[in-house]
N, C-alpha and C positions, 0 to 999 in steps of 0.2 A: 139441159144436161148440167149436172153440178160437179164441180171439180173439188175434190177433198184436198185442201192445201195444208191441213194440220199434219205436222210430222208424225210418223208412226211411233216414235219413241215417246212423244208427249202423251199420246193416248194410252200407252202402256203404263206410264207413271201414274196417271190419273186413276187408272183401273186398280193399281196396287194400293194407292192411298184410300180408295173407296172401300176396298176389302178390309184394310186395317181399321178404318173407322167403324165399319160394320161389326168386325170381330170385337173391338173394344166395347162397343155398345152392348154387345151380347154378354160380355163378361161382367160389365157393370150391372146389368139387369139381373144377374144370377145372385141371390142372397146367400150369405155365409151361414152355415149351420150354427145354431146357438151353442155356447159352452155349457156343459152340464156341471153344476157345482159339485165338489167332492162331498161325499157323505161322511158325517162325523158320528162315530159310535158312542152313545151316551155312557155305555159301560166303561170304555177306556178312559173317558173324561173323569168319571167318578173314581176309577182306580188310581188315576194320577193324583187327584186331590187327596185321597186317603194316604198314598205314599208320601206326599209332601208333608202332610200333617204328622205322620209317624216319624219322619226324618227330623222334623223340628222338635218333637217331643223327646226323641232319643238324645239329640244333642243337648237339650236342656238337662236331662237326667244325668248325663255324663259330666256336664259342667258343675251341676249341684253337688255331685258326689265328690269330685276332685276338690271343689272349694271347701267341703266340710271335713276333709281328711287332714290329719296331722302326723308328722313323723316324730317318733319318740325313741328313746334309748331302750334297748333290750339286751338280755344276756346272750352272748354268742354261744356259750356253753355254761354248764353249771359252775357257779362260784359259791363255795361253802362259807358259812358264817366265820368271820374273823380273817378270811384271806384278803390279801391286798388285790385290788382291782387293777388289772393291766389293760393296755390298749386292745390287745387281742381278745379280751373277755367281753368286749362290747360290740354291739351292732345296732341297727335301727330297724324298726318296723312301722307300719302305718296303721293308725287307729282313727275311728270316726271322732270328729271334734267333740270334746266334752264327755266321751265315754269313760275316760279315766283321768280325772282332773289332777291327781297327784303324780302322773307320769312325767318323767323328765324329758324336755324337748331335745330333739336331735342336735340342736345347736349347742347344747351344754355337755355333749359327750366327753369332750376333752377335760372338762372340770372334774370328772369322776376318777380319772386315772390317778393312782396313788392312794386313794381312799380305801376303806375297808367295808366289807359287806356286814351289815348289822344282823342279817340272817341269810339263810340259803337263797341264792338267786338261781332259779330253775332255768335251764336252757330254753330260749325262745320266749320267755316271759318279759313283759315290760317292767322296767325298774322304776320304783317309786322313790321320792325324795327321802322317805322314812327308812328305806332299805340301805342307805349309805351313811356311814359315819366317818368322822375324822380319825386319824390314826391315834386313838387315845386308849391304850391298853397298858395296864389293867384298869378296870373300872373301879370306882370308889368301893373300898372294902374288900377288894379282890387282890390276888397276887399271882404271879406266874413263876413256876418253878421248873427248872430244867432237869430232866432225868436221863441217865444213860442206863439202858436196860440190856442185860445180856440175853442171848437166845433162850427162849423158854420162859422169860419173865414178862412177855407181852405178846399178844396175838399179832401175827404178821399181816401186812397189807390190808388191814381193816381200820386202822386208826386215822380216819379222815378228819379234817378240821371240823370242830364243833361236836365230835363224838363224845357221848357221855361215858365216863370211865370211873372205876373205883381203884384207888391206890391202897393196897393191902400191905401192912407192915409185917415183915418176916421175923422170926425169932433170931436173936443174936447168937451166932455160933451154934445154932441148932438147939438152944436152950428154951424150954417152954416156960421158964420162970420170968422171962422178960415181960414187963408190964405193957409195953407197946405192941408186943406180938399179937397179931390178929386185929389190930386197929384198922379201921377203914376210913378213908378220906375220899370224898366225892369231888370230881372236877370235870373239866372239858378240855379236850385236845385243842391246842392252838395250831400246831404243825409238827411234823416229824421229818427227820433226815437220817440217812445211814451214817453210822459212826466211821471214823477213819480206819478202824480195824477190819471193817468189811463184814462183821458179824453182828455187832451191837447196833442199836438204834438210839438216836437222840430225840426225846419227846419233850415239848414244852406244854405244860398243863396249867390251865387257869383254875385256881383253888381259892378258898377263903383265906383272907390275909392272916387270920389268927392261927391257922394250922400250917402255914407255909414254912416256918422255922423247923417244926417237927419233921415235915416231909423232906426238907432239904438235908436234915441230919441223917434220916434213914437212907436217903439216896446216896449220901457220901459213904455210908457203911455198906452199900450194896444190899439193902434190906427192903427193897420195894418190888412188888409184883403188880402189874397193871392188868385190870380186867375191863373189857368193854361191855357195856350194858346195851340192852335193846334201845332202838331209837337213836336220835341224834342228840 
C-alpha cells in the first residue's frame, strides 16, 4: 500500500504549468498568415509622372515670360501735340522684351514730366523717345501769335491742340478795297482758354515767322476769323 505524501496544492500547480506549456507550444506551432503586398496601379503611376512633368513645364513657361517682360511708359489718356506732359498723363504698361526698342522704360517716367508731346500721344499707347521734346517753341522759322476772337469768329469747342486752322483777314470797316481782305494764313493751334469777358476766347497759333507781324496787326484791329480744317 502506497501513501501519497505530495501535497495536493503542489500537484495542482504542476498541472497548471503543464497546461500553459502545452498551450504555448500549440500557439508557436501555428504559422502566421503571410502579408499580401499592396497592388500598385500602373495607370496612376503614369498619371503622376505626367502631372509632375506638366507642372515643371508650366513653371518654366511662367518664369520665362516674366523674365522677358519690360515695364514701359504709356499715355494714361490722349495728350495732343504741343501740350505739356504732366504726371497724371503718364502710366506704365508691360511689353515683351525687345518688342519696342524705342519705348521709354518705366524708371524714366518722372523725366518726361514738364516736356512737350512732339505729336499726339494716344491713350494706352507706349511712348517713344522720339515722341517727347524739350519745351522749345516756336521751332526755327516759326512764330506764335495770340488771338482774341469774339463769338462767331471761331468755332467753339473744336480747337484742340495741333488742330490745323486758317486765319482769314476781314475787310477794314467793311470796305472791300482793303488789300489784305481775304488773305489766308495757315497755322496750328497751340492751346486756347476762355477770355476774361466770358464770351471771347484766347487762342495761341503757330504760324510762319514771316507772316506773324501781319497776323498780329490784323488781330489788333479785330480783323481775324479762324476756320478749322479737317484733320489735325
